[in-house]
Structures are given as structure tokens and as C-alpha cells.
N, C-alpha and C positions, 0 to 999 in steps of 0.2 A: 812634644811633651810626652812623658812616659804614660803608658797605660796603667790603669788601676783596676783591681778585681776584688770583689767581695769575698768574705770568708764565711760561708754559711752552708754547711754541708746538708742542712735540712732542705735547702732549695736545690741541692745538687750542684752548687757552684764549684768550680775548680779553685783550690787554694794553691796558687802557683808557688808562693814562697815556701810551702811545706812539701813541695814535690808530690802533690796529690794526683790521683788518677784522673785523666781527662775524660769528662763526660760531656753531654750535649748541651749544657746551659752554663753561661758565664754572666757574671754581674759586672757591669761597666759604669763608671761614673762619667756622665756626659759633660760635666763641667770641667773635668780634668783630662779626659781621654780625647785627643785630637781626632781619633778615628770616627767619633760620633759626628763631629762637625763636617768631616769629609762625606760621610754617608748622607747627611741631610742635604748637602750641596748637590749631590748627584742623583738622589732617589726621586723618581717622578711623583711619588705620593707624599713627599715631605711638604710641610707647611710652615707658616710662621710660628706655630705652636711647638714645633720640634726644635726650634733654634735655641742655641745656648743662651742668647740674650733673653728670651722669654723665661727660660728655666732659672736664670740668675735673678731675674726680677721676682719670680715666685719665691725663691729661697730668701732673698734679701727682705722681702715684705712680710711673708707669712711663716718663714722657717721651714718650708717643705723641702725634704731631701729627695732629689730626683735620682733615679737609676734606670739602667737599660738592661733588659734580659736579651741575650743573643746566643746563637749557636756557633758563632765565629770564635775560634780559639785565639789565644794571645799571639801577638806578633805579626798578624796579617790584617789587611783592611777589613773593616766590618762589612758583612754581606747582608745582615738583617738586624732587627732590634725592635723590641716593644718598650716604649717609654712610659714610666710610671713614677708617681710621687707618693711617698709615705706621708700620710696625714695622721698625726697623732694628737688627739684632743681629749682632755678629761671630760668635756661636755658632750661631744658627739662621737667619741670612740675612735678606735684605730681602724684605718682602712687604706687601701691602695686605690689610687684614682689616676686614670690616664685620659685626661690631665686636668687638674683643678683650674677653674675659671677659664677654660679653653673650650671653644665651640666644638672642636673635633680634634682627634689625634689618631690618625690612621696607623696601623702596624706597618713598619717598613720591612717588607719581605718580598720574596720572589714568587711565592705560591701559597695557597691556603693551608696546605699541609704543614709548611714551615711555621705559619702563624699558630696553628692549633697546638703544635708541640710546645711552643713558647708560652701560650696561654696555660697549658697544663702545668707548667712549672710554677706559674703564679697562683693558680688555683690550689696547688699543693701547699704553698706557703700560707695561704689564708686558713686552710684546714689545720695545718700543723702549729701555727703560731696564734690562733684564736683572734685573727683580725675579723672585723664585722663583715667585710665584703671586699671584693675587688671589682672596679667598674671600668669598662673600656668605652671610649667615645669615638668610634671610627666614622668615616663618612659613608663608606659603601660596604665594608666587610660584613658578612653574615655568618654568625658562629654556627658550627655543627652541633647537633644535639649531644654528641659524644663528649664535648668539652665541658659540659655541665653548666655552660653559660645560658642565661635566659634574658629576654628583652627587659631592660630596666627603664625604658622610656623612649618615646618617639617624638621627633621634631621635624619641622620643615627646614629645608636648607636651600638657599638661593645663590646662584652664580649668574653673573652678567657678562656675556661675551663682549669685549671691547674692540673686536676686530673690525667691524664696519666703520665707515667714515662717519664723521660727526653728524652730518645731516641725516643719514640713515638711522643712526642711533636715536637722534632726537625725535624723528617721525614715529619710532616704535614706542616712545613713551606715551602713557595715557594722556589724552588731549586735555581733559579737565583737571585731573589730580596732579599731573606732573608738568606738562608743557606750559599750561596757563599760569601755574604757580611760579615757575621760573621767570616767565615774562613779567608777572606781577612784582616779583622781588626786584627785578632789574628796574622796573618803572618806579618802584618805591625808593630807589636809590640805596638799597642795602649794600654795604661795603663788606667784602670778604678778605680776611687775612689768614695766613697760614704760617706754620712754623712750630717750634717746640720751646719757646721762651716762657719764662714766668709770666710775662705780660699777656700771653695767650692761655697759659694754664690757669691763671686766676679766674677769668670769665668762664672758661670751660667748667671749672669746678663749681662755681656758683650756679651755673645752669644745671649741672648734674644734681646738685642738692635739691633744686626745685623739682626736677623731673622724678627723682627717686622718691621724694616725699609724695608726689601725686600718685605714685604707684604703691605707696605704703611700704617702701623698702629703704633701708639705710644705704647711703652711698658707699662706693668703694673707698678705702683710705686714700687720702691725698698722697701718702708715701708711695702707694702702688704706681701712680702715674709718674711721680718723680723718678722712680726706679726704672720704669719703662723708657722714659726719655733718656736717662743716662745710659741704658743698655743699647737702645736701637739707634741713637743718634739721628742722622739725616734720613733714615728709613721710616721714621715716625713723624707724622704731621698732625697738629691740632688745627682745625679749621673753625673760624668763628665768623658769624655774620653779625654786623652791627647796623642798627638804625641810628644814624648820627653817631653818638657815643655810647649808645645802649646795646649791650650784647643781647641778641634775641635767639640765637641758635648756634649749636656747635656739634662737630663730629670729630672722631679720632680715627685715623687710618694708619696702617703699617704696611710697608712694602716688603714682599718676599719674592725674589727673582722676578718672574713675569706676572705676579699676582698682587693686586692691592686688596688688603683686608680691611673692611669696615668693622670696627670693634665696638665703639661707643657712640651714642648720639643723645643729645639733650636739647631742651629748648625752654624758653619762657612762654607759657601757654597764652599769655595776653597778646603775644605778637604772632601766633601761629598762622594767622590769616595772611601774613605778609609773604609766606613762602620761603622762609629762611633755610629750612632743612633741604628742600628740593634744590635750592640754589647752591648750597654747599656741596651736595652730591654731584651736581653738574660741573662745578669747578674742579672737584676732585677727579671726576672722570676725564675731563679734558686735560688736566695736568698729567694723569696717568698715561693717556694715549700719547702725549708728547714725549713721555719717557719710555715708550715702547712696551708698556704693560698691556697684557693681552686679556686680563680677566679681573673682574671685581667680585671678590668673595664677600657677599652681603650677610653671611653668618646664619646662625640658627634662629628659629622662632618657635616659641611654645605652640603646641598643637592647637590650643584654644585661644590664641591671641590673633583673632581674625583681622583686627585692624592693622597690625604690623605685617601680617602675611599679605594682605591686600595691597599695602603700600609697596612692598617689594615686588609683587606681581606686576604692578603698574609701571615698573621700569623696564619691563620686557625680560626680566631675569628668568632663568630656567629654575623651576622648583623641583626638588626631590625629597624623599623621605630619608631621614637619618635616624638609625636606631642605636641606642646605647645598650650595652650588654653587661650583665652583673652576675657574680657568683658569691654567695648563694642567693638564689632568687627569693628566698624567704626573709632576707634582711629587711627589717622594719625601720621607719624613721626614728631617729633618736628623740628623747624627750625635749631636748633643746630645739630641734627642728619643729616639733609640734607646737612648742611655745612661740617660736618665731612666727609661725603661721597665724597665730591669734593676736599678734602685736601690731597689725597694720594700722589700726585706728590711732594707736599711740604714736607711731612713726609719722603719720600724716599730720598730727597736731604738734609735734615736737619742734622746738626752735633749732636753728642751724647748729648751735654748739652741742646740743644733745645728739643730733644725728651724726656729727663728726665723732663724738665720743663712742657712740654705738658702732660706728664703722671700725674704729681702732680696736675695739674689744671683741667684736663678733666675727669679723670676716674670716679669720684664720680657722674658725671652727665649722664653717658652712660650705666648704669646697664641694 
């Protein structure tokens, strides 16, 4: 497929069609330029969130336009790139995010100097075009002070090594919180099903509604999950635990090369004592190991969410600190975000139909 390039001299992009002067930054459309797919396939820092499938689902669901800034000129394989989405909202303003609704999105480059130069290009765009801010969400990259980027938030990040044999892995789980709950779930006769059919999406989404309401948050739009299923195909699995015919817990995972990514989890709190979530994780881990997957990406956790952090710790996962970076650092929450923060009681009391309506209306504004 032919490469495509932006025409934006304020960012310093090369306008190839106009015979412009080659400079050190080019804009690439990752949905159209096959070189991006190739870079993601071979770069060691690439994740499921860099994939075209994820970007297509973001665009189809929320209308976000992704682009890549690279120093690689046209006509040769991409050597680097920073992936960003344009988020344009009348409610929350215009901003650049790398990447909306994604736990992390590492710059794909060979050295920090390369990354800093590309960051500078995006920082210039924010200043010149009056965007509210640009935010980057790397796993391990730490920005230099010269870039103008400042920490925009800190999170816990967990990875679980799936290399040891099953018995060794199981012994490393917390005896009371994980091992015994798995045994309890099996003794209770919980049935686990996996796949990506509507028959599994339906109970997953009903459990998601219950969980998000408990947390005072609207659920993600159902369309988002349909688009993820359509994009990822067999790489995506919905796992549901049933007590007889009643769904009690569910998780959603996506495979990327040798990594399994846990992205969403939900449950019916009335049945949490049965151990549905631990059982589903154990089934997903065993299935991953059978497919030669080496790592479980357990995702980010908010700094103050001690319960979720402790849950992930108890699987024996390695915990690290993940910092987001933002320019300008003085960017303040929008009025819509401030209002959303005060609406938790309303969400917790709202019927399902209202929560679904809120998800369809609000999510594209809160990336």
C-alpha cells in the first residue's frame, strides 16, 4: 500500500507532492502506510496498543484520527515513530494523546535522542495550533527537562512472567487470595467459556455495567467491544465464568506476539466469594502458556487503588512505576472532566439504559 504524508509546514512535515525540502520530521498515516505495520511487527517495544487493529477500533468507535511522527524519509522502511491520536471535542478541548484508552504507548525508536527530537515536533504543534496539551504514555521512557515535558500522572504497572512451569507458577500465587480461590471456584463447579461471540459479549457487557456502576463510572460503549472483536479476530478472547447458567465474572484479553494483555475485568459482586476472577486468570494463563506466550501484561493501576494493586501483586507479577508526560504542564482539567468527577452518585443510582446512553455520549470526550 502506498505511503501517505501529511501537509503541515507548521509541524515541519515534508510535503512530498509539492517537492518540498526534506527536513527531519514526517507525518505518516498508520492506517494506510504498511511501513507502520512492519515497524510494529519488528520493534521490541511495540505493544498491542501500537497495532493497526487497535487504532482502527479507536477511529471507528470514537472518531479519533491517529498519526505517526517519524524522522524516516519516504520510500524506505520506518526506523522510528511516535504514535498519537488527535482528540477534538467541544466539551473537553483539542489535544494530542498517545494513546487514548490505552494503558501505555512507548515511543518506537533506537535511542532517547531520537525520541526527544520527535517529541519536540509535537510540542511545537501544540504551541502553534493552540491545542490544550499533548500527553505521552510510555512504559519506561523518562523525558529530558529540555523537551518541556513534565510528569502528568504516575501509575503502577504489572507484568507476569509465564516462563516457569505451571506448578511453579501456581506455588508463587498468594496462598489465600489466589490459590485457595481457584480451588474454591473449581469446587463450586464454576464453568469457564472463552471466545468472541455475541453469546459471550452479552454476559461480559452486563457484568461490565454492574462493575462500572459500583465504581461510579459509565461503561465503555458496547460498540467499542464489537469493533475490537471485529479488528482483532482470534487474538481477542472474552472469558466468562458461570455458576450453572448465571454469569459471575468475566475478563477480556488480547494477544500480541508473545504477550497476553489483560485489558478489562468485571464481576457480579454477589458471587465474588466464589473466586470467578482468579479462576478466569488461571485459565487464561494456562491457555497462553500452551500457545507459547511468555508474558501476561496485567496493565496499569491507579496509584491510590490499593485493592487492585494488591490483587496483581498476589499473582507474583513484577510491579514498576509508569509515568505519563504532558506539555504544557499547566494544562488544567476541562469543565466537563470536573463535572464528571462529581457525577459518581448519579451513575451509581442510574438504570442500565441511562448508563448505556451516557457511555455513547461521553466517552469520546474523556480520552
